[in-house]
mmJSON file of the N, C-alpha and C atoms, coordinates in Angstrom:
{"data_MODEL":{"atom_site":{
"group_PDB":["ATOM","ATOM","ATOM","ATOM","ATOM","ATOM","ATOM","ATOM","ATOM","ATOM","ATOM","ATOM","ATOM","ATOM","ATOM","ATOM","ATOM","ATOM","ATOM","ATOM","ATOM","ATOM","ATOM","ATOM","ATOM","ATOM","ATOM","ATOM","ATOM","ATOM","ATOM","ATOM","ATOM","ATOM","ATOM","ATOM","ATOM","ATOM","ATOM","ATOM","ATOM","ATOM","ATOM","ATOM","ATOM","ATOM","ATOM","ATOM","ATOM","ATOM","ATOM","ATOM","ATOM","ATOM","ATOM","ATOM","ATOM","ATOM","ATOM","ATOM","ATOM","ATOM","ATOM","ATOM","ATOM","ATOM","ATOM","ATOM","ATOM","ATOM","ATOM","ATOM","ATOM","ATOM","ATOM","ATOM","ATOM","ATOM","ATOM","ATOM","ATOM","ATOM","ATOM","ATOM","ATOM","ATOM","ATOM","ATOM","ATOM","ATOM","ATOM","ATOM","ATOM","ATOM","ATOM","ATOM","ATOM","ATOM","ATOM","ATOM","ATOM","ATOM","ATOM","ATOM","ATOM","ATOM","ATOM","ATOM","ATOM","ATOM","ATOM","ATOM","ATOM","ATOM","ATOM","ATOM","ATOM","ATOM","ATOM","ATOM","ATOM","ATOM","ATOM","ATOM","ATOM","ATOM","ATOM","ATOM","ATOM","ATOM","ATOM","ATOM","ATOM","ATOM","ATOM","ATOM","ATOM","ATOM","ATOM","ATOM","ATOM","ATOM","ATOM","ATOM","ATOM","ATOM","ATOM","ATOM","ATOM","ATOM","ATOM","ATOM","ATOM","ATOM","ATOM","ATOM","ATOM","ATOM","ATOM","ATOM","ATOM","ATOM","ATOM","ATOM","ATOM","ATOM","ATOM","ATOM","ATOM","ATOM","ATOM","ATOM","ATOM","ATOM","ATOM","ATOM","ATOM","ATOM","ATOM","ATOM","ATOM","ATOM","ATOM","ATOM","ATOM","ATOM","ATOM","ATOM","ATOM","ATOM","ATOM","ATOM","ATOM","ATOM","ATOM","ATOM","ATOM","ATOM","ATOM","ATOM","ATOM","ATOM","ATOM","ATOM","ATOM","ATOM","ATOM","ATOM","ATOM","ATOM","ATOM","ATOM","ATOM","ATOM","ATOM","ATOM","ATOM","ATOM","ATOM","ATOM","ATOM","ATOM","ATOM","ATOM","ATOM","ATOM","ATOM","ATOM","ATOM","ATOM","ATOM"],
"id":[1,2,3,4,5,6,7,8,9,10,11,12,13,14,15,16,17,18,19,20,21,22,23,24,25,26,27,28,29,30,31,32,33,34,35,36,37,38,39,40,41,42,43,44,45,46,47,48,49,50,51,52,53,54,55,56,57,58,59,60,61,62,63,64,65,66,67,68,69,70,71,72,73,74,75,76,77,78,79,80,81,82,83,84,85,86,87,88,89,90,91,92,93,94,95,96,97,98,99,100,101,102,103,104,105,106,107,108,109,110,111,112,113,114,115,116,117,118,119,120,121,122,123,124,125,126,127,128,129,130,131,132,133,134,135,136,137,138,139,140,141,142,143,144,145,146,147,148,149,150,151,152,153,154,155,156,157,158,159,160,161,162,163,164,165,166,167,168,169,170,171,172,173,174,175,176,177,178,179,180,181,182,183,184,185,186,187,188,189,190,191,192,193,194,195,196,197,198,199,200,201,202,203,204,205,206,207,208,209,210,211,212,213,214,215,216,217,218,219,220,221,222,223,224,225,226,227,228,229,230,231],
"type_symbol":["N","C","C","N","C","C","N","C","C","N","C","C","N","C","C","N","C","C","N","C","C","N","C","C","N","C","C","N","C","C","N","C","C","N","C","C","N","C","C","N","C","C","N","C","C","N","C","C","N","C","C","N","C","C","N","C","C","N","C","C","N","C","C","N","C","C","N","C","C","N","C","C","N","C","C","N","C","C","N","C","C","N","C","C","N","C","C","N","C","C","N","C","C","N","C","C","N","C","C","N","C","C","N","C","C","N","C","C","N","C","C","N","C","C","N","C","C","N","C","C","N","C","C","N","C","C","N","C","C","N","C","C","N","C","C","N","C","C","N","C","C","N","C","C","N","C","C","N","C","C","N","C","C","N","C","C","N","C","C","N","C","C","N","C","C","N","C","C","N","C","C","N","C","C","N","C","C","N","C","C","N","C","C","N","C","C","N","C","C","N","C","C","N","C","C","N","C","C","N","C","C","N","C","C","N","C","C","N","C","C","N","C","C","N","C","C","N","C","C","N","C","C","N","C","C","N","C","C","N","C","C"],
"label_atom_id":["N","CA","C","N","CA","C","N","CA","C","N","CA","C","N","CA","C","N","CA","C","N","CA","C","N","CA","C","N","CA","C","N","CA","C","N","CA","C","N","CA","C","N","CA","C","N","CA","C","N","CA","C","N","CA","C","N","CA","C","N","CA","C","N","CA","C","N","CA","C","N","CA","C","N","CA","C","N","CA","C","N","CA","C","N","CA","C","N","CA","C","N","CA","C","N","CA","C","N","CA","C","N","CA","C","N","CA","C","N","CA","C","N","CA","C","N","CA","C","N","CA","C","N","CA","C","N","CA","C","N","CA","C","N","CA","C","N","CA","C","N","CA","C","N","CA","C","N","CA","C","N","CA","C","N","CA","C","N","CA","C","N","CA","C","N","CA","C","N","CA","C","N","CA","C","N","CA","C","N","CA","C","N","CA","C","N","CA","C","N","CA","C","N","CA","C","N","CA","C","N","CA","C","N","CA","C","N","CA","C","N","CA","C","N","CA","C","N","CA","C","N","CA","C","N","CA","C","N","CA","C","N","CA","C","N","CA","C","N","CA","C","N","CA","C","N","CA","C","N","CA","C","N","CA","C","N","CA","C","N","CA","C","N","CA","C","N","CA","C"],
"label_alt_id":[null,null,null,null,null,null,null,null,null,null,null,null,null,null,null,null,null,null,null,null,null,null,null,null,null,null,null,null,null,null,null,null,null,null,null,null,null,null,null,null,null,null,null,null,null,null,null,null,null,null,null,null,null,null,null,null,null,null,null,null,null,null,null,null,null,null,null,null,null,null,null,null,null,null,null,null,null,null,null,null,null,null,null,null,null,null,null,null,null,null,null,null,null,null,null,null,null,null,null,null,null,null,null,null,null,null,null,null,null,null,null,null,null,null,null,null,null,null,null,null,null,null,null,null,null,null,null,null,null,null,null,null,null,null,null,null,null,null,null,null,null,null,null,null,null,null,null,null,null,null,null,null,null,null,null,null,null,null,null,null,null,null,null,null,null,null,null,null,null,null,null,null,null,null,null,null,null,null,null,null,null,null,null,null,null,null,null,null,null,null,null,null,null,null,null,null,null,null,null,null,null,null,null,null,null,null,null,null,null,null,null,null,null,null,null,null,null,null,null,null,null,null,null,null,null,null,null,null,null,null,null],
"label_comp_id":["MET","MET","MET","ARG","ARG","ARG","PRO","PRO","PRO","GLY","GLY","GLY","ARG","ARG","ARG","LEU","LEU","LEU","GLU","GLU","GLU","TRP","TRP","TRP","ILE","ILE","ILE","GLY","GLY","GLY","VAL","VAL","VAL","ARG","ARG","ARG","PRO","PRO","PRO","GLY","GLY","GLY","ARG","ARG","ARG","LYS","LYS","LYS","ILE","ILE","ILE","ALA","ALA","ALA","ALA","ALA","ALA","GLU","GLU","GLU","PRO","PRO","PRO","LEU","LEU","LEU","ARG","ARG","ARG","SER","SER","SER","ALA","ALA","ALA","THR","THR","THR","LEU","LEU","LEU","VAL","VAL","VAL","ALA","ALA","ALA","GLU","GLU","GLU","HIS","HIS","HIS","GLY","GLY","GLY","ILE","ILE","ILE","GLU","GLU","GLU","GLY","GLY","GLY","ASP","ASP","ASP","ARG","ARG","ARG","TYR","TYR","TYR","GLU","GLU","GLU","THR","THR","THR","GLY","GLY","GLY","ARG","ARG","ARG","ASN","ASN","ASN","GLY","GLY","GLY","PRO","PRO","PRO","ARG","ARG","ARG","GLN","GLN","GLN","VAL","VAL","VAL","ALA","ALA","ALA","LEU","LEU","LEU","ILE","ILE","ILE","ALA","ALA","ALA","SER","SER","SER","GLU","GLU","GLU","ASP","ASP","ASP","ILE","ILE","ILE","ARG","ARG","ARG","LEU","LEU","LEU","SER","SER","SER","PRO","PRO","PRO","ARG","ARG","ARG","SER","SER","SER","SER","SER","SER","GLY","GLY","GLY","LEU","LEU","LEU","PRO","PRO","PRO","GLU","GLU","GLU","ILE","ILE","ILE","ALA","ALA","ALA","PRO","PRO","PRO","GLU","GLU","GLU","LEU","LEU","LEU","LEU","LEU","LEU","ARG","ARG","ARG","ARG","ARG","ARG","THR","THR","THR","TRP","TRP","TRP"],
"label_asym_id":["A","A","A","A","A","A","A","A","A","A","A","A","A","A","A","A","A","A","A","A","A","A","A","A","A","A","A","A","A","A","A","A","A","A","A","A","A","A","A","A","A","A","A","A","A","A","A","A","A","A","A","A","A","A","A","A","A","A","A","A","A","A","A","A","A","A","A","A","A","A","A","A","A","A","A","A","A","A","A","A","A","A","A","A","A","A","A","A","A","A","A","A","A","A","A","A","A","A","A","A","A","A","A","A","A","A","A","A","A","A","A","A","A","A","A","A","A","A","A","A","A","A","A","A","A","A","A","A","A","A","A","A","A","A","A","A","A","A","A","A","A","A","A","A","A","A","A","A","A","A","A","A","A","A","A","A","A","A","A","A","A","A","A","A","A","A","A","A","A","A","A","A","A","A","A","A","A","A","A","A","A","A","A","A","A","A","A","A","A","A","A","A","A","A","A","A","A","A","A","A","A","A","A","A","A","A","A","A","A","A","A","A","A","A","A","A","A","A","A","A","A","A","A","A","A","A","A","A","A","A","A"],
"label_entity_id":["1","1","1","1","1","1","1","1","1","1","1","1","1","1","1","1","1","1","1","1","1","1","1","1","1","1","1","1","1","1","1","1","1","1","1","1","1","1","1","1","1","1","1","1","1","1","1","1","1","1","1","1","1","1","1","1","1","1","1","1","1","1","1","1","1","1","1","1","1","1","1","1","1","1","1","1","1","1","1","1","1","1","1","1","1","1","1","1","1","1","1","1","1","1","1","1","1","1","1","1","1","1","1","1","1","1","1","1","1","1","1","1","1","1","1","1","1","1","1","1","1","1","1","1","1","1","1","1","1","1","1","1","1","1","1","1","1","1","1","1","1","1","1","1","1","1","1","1","1","1","1","1","1","1","1","1","1","1","1","1","1","1","1","1","1","1","1","1","1","1","1","1","1","1","1","1","1","1","1","1","1","1","1","1","1","1","1","1","1","1","1","1","1","1","1","1","1","1","1","1","1","1","1","1","1","1","1","1","1","1","1","1","1","1","1","1","1","1","1","1","1","1","1","1","1","1","1","1","1","1","1"],
"label_seq_id":[1,1,1,2,2,2,3,3,3,4,4,4,5,5,5,6,6,6,7,7,7,8,8,8,9,9,9,10,10,10,11,11,11,12,12,12,13,13,13,14,14,14,15,15,15,16,16,16,17,17,17,18,18,18,19,19,19,20,20,20,21,21,21,22,22,22,23,23,23,24,24,24,25,25,25,26,26,26,27,27,27,28,28,28,29,29,29,30,30,30,31,31,31,32,32,32,33,33,33,34,34,34,35,35,35,36,36,36,37,37,37,38,38,38,39,39,39,40,40,40,41,41,41,42,42,42,43,43,43,44,44,44,45,45,45,46,46,46,47,47,47,48,48,48,49,49,49,50,50,50,51,51,51,52,52,52,53,53,53,54,54,54,55,55,55,56,56,56,57,57,57,58,58,58,59,59,59,60,60,60,61,61,61,62,62,62,63,63,63,64,64,64,65,65,65,66,66,66,67,67,67,68,68,68,69,69,69,70,70,70,71,71,71,72,72,72,73,73,73,74,74,74,75,75,75,76,76,76,77,77,77],
"pdbx_PDB_ins_code":[null,null,null,null,null,null,null,null,null,null,null,null,null,null,null,null,null,null,null,null,null,null,null,null,null,null,null,null,null,null,null,null,null,null,null,null,null,null,null,null,null,null,null,null,null,null,null,null,null,null,null,null,null,null,null,null,null,null,null,null,null,null,null,null,null,null,null,null,null,null,null,null,null,null,null,null,null,null,null,null,null,null,null,null,null,null,null,null,null,null,null,null,null,null,null,null,null,null,null,null,null,null,null,null,null,null,null,null,null,null,null,null,null,null,null,null,null,null,null,null,null,null,null,null,null,null,null,null,null,null,null,null,null,null,null,null,null,null,null,null,null,null,null,null,null,null,null,null,null,null,null,null,null,null,null,null,null,null,null,null,null,null,null,null,null,null,null,null,null,null,null,null,null,null,null,null,null,null,null,null,null,null,null,null,null,null,null,null,null,null,null,null,null,null,null,null,null,null,null,null,null,null,null,null,null,null,null,null,null,null,null,null,null,null,null,null,null,null,null,null,null,null,null,null,null,null,null,null,null,null,null],
"Cartn_x":[154.31,154.363,154.876,155.793,156.348,155.529,155.56,154.908,155.592,154.855,155.419,155.029,155.509,155.233,154.917,153.858,153.502,154.407,155.161,156.114,155.637,154.756,154.279,152.918,152.002,150.705,150.288,149.701,149.265,148.108,147.464,146.365,146.64,146.065,146.092,144.629,144.291,142.894,142.277,143.073,142.535,143.556,143.1,143.97,145.044,146.281,147.441,147.702,147.255,147.536,148.559,149.538,150.593,150.009,150.669,150.253,150.435,149.469,149.521,149.802,150.918,151.199,150.193,149.848,148.893,149.532,149.077,149.507,148.664,147.428,146.54,145.55,144.88,143.931,142.784,141.658,140.509,140.399,140.51,140.36,138.955,138.261,136.879,136.825,136.326,136.237,135.525,136.111,135.6,135.555,136.2,136.228,137.639,138.494,139.848,140.07,140.973,141.336,140.43,139.81,138.922,139.702,139.168,139.808,140.744,140.999,141.882,141.094,141.73,141.093,140.587,141.276,140.881,139.928,139.418,138.383,137.249,136.8,135.849,134.542,133.492,132.199,131.977,132.94,132.826,134.104,134.075,135.209,136.215,136.925,137.854,139.293,140.211,141.608,142.456,141.943,142.776,142.44,142.254,141.883,143.09,144.133,145.319,146.544,147.604,148.861,149.848,150.34,151.345,152.666,153.716,155.031,156.035,156.772,157.761,158.922,159.392,160.507,161.754,161.905,163.048,162.989,161.783,161.633,161.914,161.528,161.805,163.315,164.026,165.488,166.158,165.592,166.178,165.822,164.69,164.214,165.188,165.884,166.794,167.872,168.309,169.33,168.853,167.589,167.079,166.634,166.373,165.907,167.023,168.169,169.284,169.187,168.208,168.057,168.79,169.244,169.935,169.007,167.748,166.736,165.362,164.356,162.997,162.097,161.393,160.451,159.193,158.555,157.365,156.26,156.047,154.963,155.189,156.411,156.685,156.322,156.112,155.809,154.328,153.508,152.068,151.467,151.417,150.808,151.346,152.646,153.188,154.023,154.436,155.27,154.429],
"Cartn_y":[108.211,109.142,108.415,109.051,108.459,108.854,108.033,108.431,109.68,110.475,111.699,111.903,112.988,113.334,114.823,115.17,116.566,117.167,118.21,118.818,120.152,120.836,122.149,122.385,122.958,123.339,124.643,125.496,126.775,127.335,128.345,129.027,130.518,131.166,132.626,133.042,133.527,133.793,134.982,135.865,137.019,137.572,138.455,139.076,139.906,139.756,140.474,140.197,139.039,138.593,137.471,137.496,136.481,135.084,134.108,132.719,132.306,131.561,131.049,129.558,129.118,127.678,126.954,125.749,124.94,123.632,123.111,121.774,120.709,121.07,120.177,121.044,120.453,121.208,120.301,120.934,120.211,120.535,119.515,119.683,119.259,120.139,119.892,119.626,118.46,118.088,119.164,119.544,120.531,121.958,122.195,123.536,123.992,123.092,123.465,123.324,124.13,124.057,124.981,124.44,125.231,126.389,127.604,128.778,129.51,128.947,129.592,130.59,131.673,132.704,132.139,131.133,130.559,129.381,129.149,128.124,128.546,127.658,128.029,127.27,127.85,127.202,126.381,126.405,125.623,124.807,123.859,122.97,123.658,124.654,125.441,124.975,125.646,125.233,125.681,126.511,127.052,126.442,125.159,124.519,124.279,123.705,123.375,123.526,124.124,124.222,123.23,122.312,121.353,121.694,121.812,122.158,121.146,120.516,119.519,120.179,119.538,120.102,120.266,119.415,119.562,120.901,121.337,122.623,123.783,123.633,124.681,124.838,123.728,123.805,124.44,124.299,124.886,126.364,126.797,128.169,129.246,129.094,130.16,130.486,129.49,129.738,130.754,130.644,131.558,132.896,132.952,134.199,134.998,134.369,135.051,135.045,134.355,134.268,133.036,133.066,131.889,130.683,130.929,129.877,130.53,129.717,130.233,129.41,130.088,129.416,129.04,127.927,127.488,128.54,129.282,130.272,131.391,131.568,132.591,132.126,130.839,130.299,130.246,130.409,130.244,131.499,131.547,132.637,134.018,134.129,135.435,135.972,135.14,135.621,135.923],
"Cartn_z":[120.083,121.172,122.411,123.133,124.35,125.572,126.615,127.863,128.413,129.14,129.685,131.128,131.696,133.084,133.143,133.803,133.982,135.039,134.664,135.599,136.144,135.448,135.886,135.263,136.045,135.512,136.17,135.391,135.935,135.131,135.696,135.016,135.019,134.063,133.998,134.204,135.431,135.744,135.01,134.454,133.739,132.77,131.92,130.927,131.622,131.182,131.711,133.184,133.67,135.029,134.926,135.805,135.78,135.979,135.385,135.546,136.995,137.506,138.863,138.81,139.389,139.395,140.29,139.913,140.661,141.095,142.219,142.651,141.965,141.625,140.885,140.124,139.167,138.348,137.947,137.678,137.154,135.669,134.843,133.402,133.021,132.334,131.968,130.464,130.1,128.679,127.878,126.768,125.822,126.383,127.53,128.116,128.489,128.941,129.33,130.822,131.361,132.769,133.573,134.588,135.436,136.072,135.958,136.536,135.594,134.42,133.459,132.617,132.269,131.444,130.118,129.61,128.329,128.465,129.688,129.819,128.887,128.072,127.029,127.157,126.672,126.663,125.407,124.536,123.295,123.119,122.287,122.065,121.147,121.678,120.883,121.014,120.303,120.256,121.446,122.341,123.421,124.772,124.817,126.069,126.973,126.436,127.221,126.326,126.859,126.121,126.734,125.927,126.375,125.704,126.511,125.978,126.52,125.643,126.043,126.778,127.847,128.619,127.747,126.727,125.82,125.098,124.739,124.064,125.017,126.276,127.263,127.441,127.461,127.621,126.41,125.209,124.008,123.847,124.384,124.205,124.676,125.801,126.223,125.19,124.457,123.436,122.412,122.018,121.003,121.591,122.887,123.503,124.155,124.375,125.029,126.545,127.109,128.559,129.08,130.345,130.881,131.041,131.377,131.44,131.361,131.083,130.972,131.879,132.773,133.657,132.872,133.212,132.466,132.397,133.475,133.469,132.46,132.006,130.99,129.586,129.408,128.081,127.778,128.745,128.543,127.914,126.612,125.85,126.221,126.426,126.738,125.598,124.634,123.53,122.341],
"occupancy":[1.0,1.0,1.0,1.0,1.0,1.0,1.0,1.0,1.0,1.0,1.0,1.0,1.0,1.0,1.0,1.0,1.0,1.0,1.0,1.0,1.0,1.0,1.0,1.0,1.0,1.0,1.0,1.0,1.0,1.0,1.0,1.0,1.0,1.0,1.0,1.0,1.0,1.0,1.0,1.0,1.0,1.0,1.0,1.0,1.0,1.0,1.0,1.0,1.0,1.0,1.0,1.0,1.0,1.0,1.0,1.0,1.0,1.0,1.0,1.0,1.0,1.0,1.0,1.0,1.0,1.0,1.0,1.0,1.0,1.0,1.0,1.0,1.0,1.0,1.0,1.0,1.0,1.0,1.0,1.0,1.0,1.0,1.0,1.0,1.0,1.0,1.0,1.0,1.0,1.0,1.0,1.0,1.0,1.0,1.0,1.0,1.0,1.0,1.0,1.0,1.0,1.0,1.0,1.0,1.0,1.0,1.0,1.0,1.0,1.0,1.0,1.0,1.0,1.0,1.0,1.0,1.0,1.0,1.0,1.0,1.0,1.0,1.0,1.0,1.0,1.0,1.0,1.0,1.0,1.0,1.0,1.0,1.0,1.0,1.0,1.0,1.0,1.0,1.0,1.0,1.0,1.0,1.0,1.0,1.0,1.0,1.0,1.0,1.0,1.0,1.0,1.0,1.0,1.0,1.0,1.0,1.0,1.0,1.0,1.0,1.0,1.0,1.0,1.0,1.0,1.0,1.0,1.0,1.0,1.0,1.0,1.0,1.0,1.0,1.0,1.0,1.0,1.0,1.0,1.0,1.0,1.0,1.0,1.0,1.0,1.0,1.0,1.0,1.0,1.0,1.0,1.0,1.0,1.0,1.0,1.0,1.0,1.0,1.0,1.0,1.0,1.0,1.0,1.0,1.0,1.0,1.0,1.0,1.0,1.0,1.0,1.0,1.0,1.0,1.0,1.0,1.0,1.0,1.0,1.0,1.0,1.0,1.0,1.0,1.0,1.0,1.0,1.0,1.0,1.0,1.0],
"B_iso_or_equiv":[0.0,0.0,0.0,0.0,0.0,0.0,0.0,0.0,0.0,0.0,0.0,0.0,0.0,0.0,0.0,0.0,0.0,0.0,0.0,0.0,0.0,0.0,0.0,0.0,0.0,0.0,0.0,0.0,0.0,0.0,0.0,0.0,0.0,0.0,0.0,0.0,0.0,0.0,0.0,0.0,0.0,0.0,0.0,0.0,0.0,0.0,0.0,0.0,0.0,0.0,0.0,0.0,0.0,0.0,0.0,0.0,0.0,0.0,0.0,0.0,0.0,0.0,0.0,0.0,0.0,0.0,0.0,0.0,0.0,0.0,0.0,0.0,0.0,0.0,0.0,0.0,0.0,0.0,0.0,0.0,0.0,0.0,0.0,0.0,0.0,0.0,0.0,0.0,0.0,0.0,0.0,0.0,0.0,0.0,0.0,0.0,0.0,0.0,0.0,0.0,0.0,0.0,0.0,0.0,0.0,0.0,0.0,0.0,0.0,0.0,0.0,0.0,0.0,0.0,0.0,0.0,0.0,0.0,0.0,0.0,0.0,0.0,0.0,0.0,0.0,0.0,0.0,0.0,0.0,0.0,0.0,0.0,0.0,0.0,0.0,0.0,0.0,0.0,0.0,0.0,0.0,0.0,0.0,0.0,0.0,0.0,0.0,0.0,0.0,0.0,0.0,0.0,0.0,0.0,0.0,0.0,0.0,0.0,0.0,0.0,0.0,0.0,0.0,0.0,0.0,0.0,0.0,0.0,0.0,0.0,0.0,0.0,0.0,0.0,0.0,0.0,0.0,0.0,0.0,0.0,0.0,0.0,0.0,0.0,0.0,0.0,0.0,0.0,0.0,0.0,0.0,0.0,0.0,0.0,0.0,0.0,0.0,0.0,0.0,0.0,0.0,0.0,0.0,0.0,0.0,0.0,0.0,0.0,0.0,0.0,0.0,0.0,0.0,0.0,0.0,0.0,0.0,0.0,0.0,0.0,0.0,0.0,0.0,0.0,0.0,0.0,0.0,0.0,0.0,0.0,0.0],
"pdbx_formal_charge":[null,null,null,null,null,null,null,null,null,null,null,null,null,null,null,null,null,null,null,null,null,null,null,null,null,null,null,null,null,null,null,null,null,null,null,null,null,null,null,null,null,null,null,null,null,null,null,null,null,null,null,null,null,null,null,null,null,null,null,null,null,null,null,null,null,null,null,null,null,null,null,null,null,null,null,null,null,null,null,null,null,null,null,null,null,null,null,null,null,null,null,null,null,null,null,null,null,null,null,null,null,null,null,null,null,null,null,null,null,null,null,null,null,null,null,null,null,null,null,null,null,null,null,null,null,null,null,null,null,null,null,null,null,null,null,null,null,null,null,null,null,null,null,null,null,null,null,null,null,null,null,null,null,null,null,null,null,null,null,null,null,null,null,null,null,null,null,null,null,null,null,null,null,null,null,null,null,null,null,null,null,null,null,null,null,null,null,null,null,null,null,null,null,null,null,null,null,null,null,null,null,null,null,null,null,null,null,null,null,null,null,null,null,null,null,null,null,null,null,null,null,null,null,null,null,null,null,null,null,null,null],
"auth_seq_id":[1,1,1,2,2,2,3,3,3,4,4,4,5,5,5,6,6,6,7,7,7,8,8,8,9,9,9,10,10,10,11,11,11,12,12,12,13,13,13,14,14,14,15,15,15,16,16,16,17,17,17,18,18,18,19,19,19,20,20,20,21,21,21,22,22,22,23,23,23,24,24,24,25,25,25,26,26,26,27,27,27,28,28,28,29,29,29,30,30,30,31,31,31,32,32,32,33,33,33,34,34,34,35,35,35,36,36,36,37,37,37,38,38,38,39,39,39,40,40,40,41,41,41,42,42,42,43,43,43,44,44,44,45,45,45,46,46,46,47,47,47,48,48,48,49,49,49,50,50,50,51,51,51,52,52,52,53,53,53,54,54,54,55,55,55,56,56,56,57,57,57,58,58,58,59,59,59,60,60,60,61,61,61,62,62,62,63,63,63,64,64,64,65,65,65,66,66,66,67,67,67,68,68,68,69,69,69,70,70,70,71,71,71,72,72,72,73,73,73,74,74,74,75,75,75,76,76,76,77,77,77],
"auth_comp_id":["MET","MET","MET","ARG","ARG","ARG","PRO","PRO","PRO","GLY","GLY","GLY","ARG","ARG","ARG","LEU","LEU","LEU","GLU","GLU","GLU","TRP","TRP","TRP","ILE","ILE","ILE","GLY","GLY","GLY","VAL","VAL","VAL","ARG","ARG","ARG","PRO","PRO","PRO","GLY","GLY","GLY","ARG","ARG","ARG","LYS","LYS","LYS","ILE","ILE","ILE","ALA","ALA","ALA","ALA","ALA","ALA","GLU","GLU","GLU","PRO","PRO","PRO","LEU","LEU","LEU","ARG","ARG","ARG","SER","SER","SER","ALA","ALA","ALA","THR","THR","THR","LEU","LEU","LEU","VAL","VAL","VAL","ALA","ALA","ALA","GLU","GLU","GLU","HIS","HIS","HIS","GLY","GLY","GLY","ILE","ILE","ILE","GLU","GLU","GLU","GLY","GLY","GLY","ASP","ASP","ASP","ARG","ARG","ARG","TYR","TYR","TYR","GLU","GLU","GLU","THR","THR","THR","GLY","GLY","GLY","ARG","ARG","ARG","ASN","ASN","ASN","GLY","GLY","GLY","PRO","PRO","PRO","ARG","ARG","ARG","GLN","GLN","GLN","VAL","VAL","VAL","ALA","ALA","ALA","LEU","LEU","LEU","ILE","ILE","ILE","ALA","ALA","ALA","SER","SER","SER","GLU","GLU","GLU","ASP","ASP","ASP","ILE","ILE","ILE","ARG","ARG","ARG","LEU","LEU","LEU","SER","SER","SER","PRO","PRO","PRO","ARG","ARG","ARG","SER","SER","SER","SER","SER","SER","GLY","GLY","GLY","LEU","LEU","LEU","PRO","PRO","PRO","GLU","GLU","GLU","ILE","ILE","ILE","ALA","ALA","ALA","PRO","PRO","PRO","GLU","GLU","GLU","LEU","LEU","LEU","LEU","LEU","LEU","ARG","ARG","ARG","ARG","ARG","ARG","THR","THR","THR","TRP","TRP","TRP"],
"auth_asym_id":["A","A","A","A","A","A","A","A","A","A","A","A","A","A","A","A","A","A","A","A","A","A","A","A","A","A","A","A","A","A","A","A","A","A","A","A","A","A","A","A","A","A","A","A","A","A","A","A","A","A","A","A","A","A","A","A","A","A","A","A","A","A","A","A","A","A","A","A","A","A","A","A","A","A","A","A","A","A","A","A","A","A","A","A","A","A","A","A","A","A","A","A","A","A","A","A","A","A","A","A","A","A","A","A","A","A","A","A","A","A","A","A","A","A","A","A","A","A","A","A","A","A","A","A","A","A","A","A","A","A","A","A","A","A","A","A","A","A","A","A","A","A","A","A","A","A","A","A","A","A","A","A","A","A","A","A","A","A","A","A","A","A","A","A","A","A","A","A","A","A","A","A","A","A","A","A","A","A","A","A","A","A","A","A","A","A","A","A","A","A","A","A","A","A","A","A","A","A","A","A","A","A","A","A","A","A","A","A","A","A","A","A","A","A","A","A","A","A","A","A","A","A","A","A","A","A","A","A","A","A","A"],
"auth_atom_id":["N","CA","C","N","CA","C","N","CA","C","N","CA","C","N","CA","C","N","CA","C","N","CA","C","N","CA","C","N","CA","C","N","CA","C","N","CA","C","N","CA","C","N","CA","C","N","CA","C","N","CA","C","N","CA","C","N","CA","C","N","CA","C","N","CA","C","N","CA","C","N","CA","C","N","CA","C","N","CA","C","N","CA","C","N","CA","C","N","CA","C","N","CA","C","N","CA","C","N","CA","C","N","CA","C","N","CA","C","N","CA","C","N","CA","C","N","CA","C","N","CA","C","N","CA","C","N","CA","C","N","CA","C","N","CA","C","N","CA","C","N","CA","C","N","CA","C","N","CA","C","N","CA","C","N","CA","C","N","CA","C","N","CA","C","N","CA","C","N","CA","C","N","CA","C","N","CA","C","N","CA","C","N","CA","C","N","CA","C","N","CA","C","N","CA","C","N","CA","C","N","CA","C","N","CA","C","N","CA","C","N","CA","C","N","CA","C","N","CA","C","N","CA","C","N","CA","C","N","CA","C","N","CA","C","N","CA","C","N","CA","C","N","CA","C","N","CA","C","N","CA","C","N","CA","C","N","CA","C","N","CA","C","N","CA","C","N","CA","C"],
"pdbx_PDB_model_num":[1,1,1,1,1,1,1,1,1,1,1,1,1,1,1,1,1,1,1,1,1,1,1,1,1,1,1,1,1,1,1,1,1,1,1,1,1,1,1,1,1,1,1,1,1,1,1,1,1,1,1,1,1,1,1,1,1,1,1,1,1,1,1,1,1,1,1,1,1,1,1,1,1,1,1,1,1,1,1,1,1,1,1,1,1,1,1,1,1,1,1,1,1,1,1,1,1,1,1,1,1,1,1,1,1,1,1,1,1,1,1,1,1,1,1,1,1,1,1,1,1,1,1,1,1,1,1,1,1,1,1,1,1,1,1,1,1,1,1,1,1,1,1,1,1,1,1,1,1,1,1,1,1,1,1,1,1,1,1,1,1,1,1,1,1,1,1,1,1,1,1,1,1,1,1,1,1,1,1,1,1,1,1,1,1,1,1,1,1,1,1,1,1,1,1,1,1,1,1,1,1,1,1,1,1,1,1,1,1,1,1,1,1,1,1,1,1,1,1,1,1,1,1,1,1,1,1,1,1,1,1]
}}}
């Protein structure tokens, strides 16, 4: 695994609410991102979604869009 850099982080505070970009976030072990709709009380699989920027750059080709903003990738498809 190569070192990486966090370029965008956001939370979705409720169901069907747009993702809100954050300047910083509090990650709580075994719970997820504080303030996110998927913050969980158990050690479940939906704590944090990490998407490589290389994949974001390739996604528009398959979707027909000129580009895709990171907030559109967070559990919206």
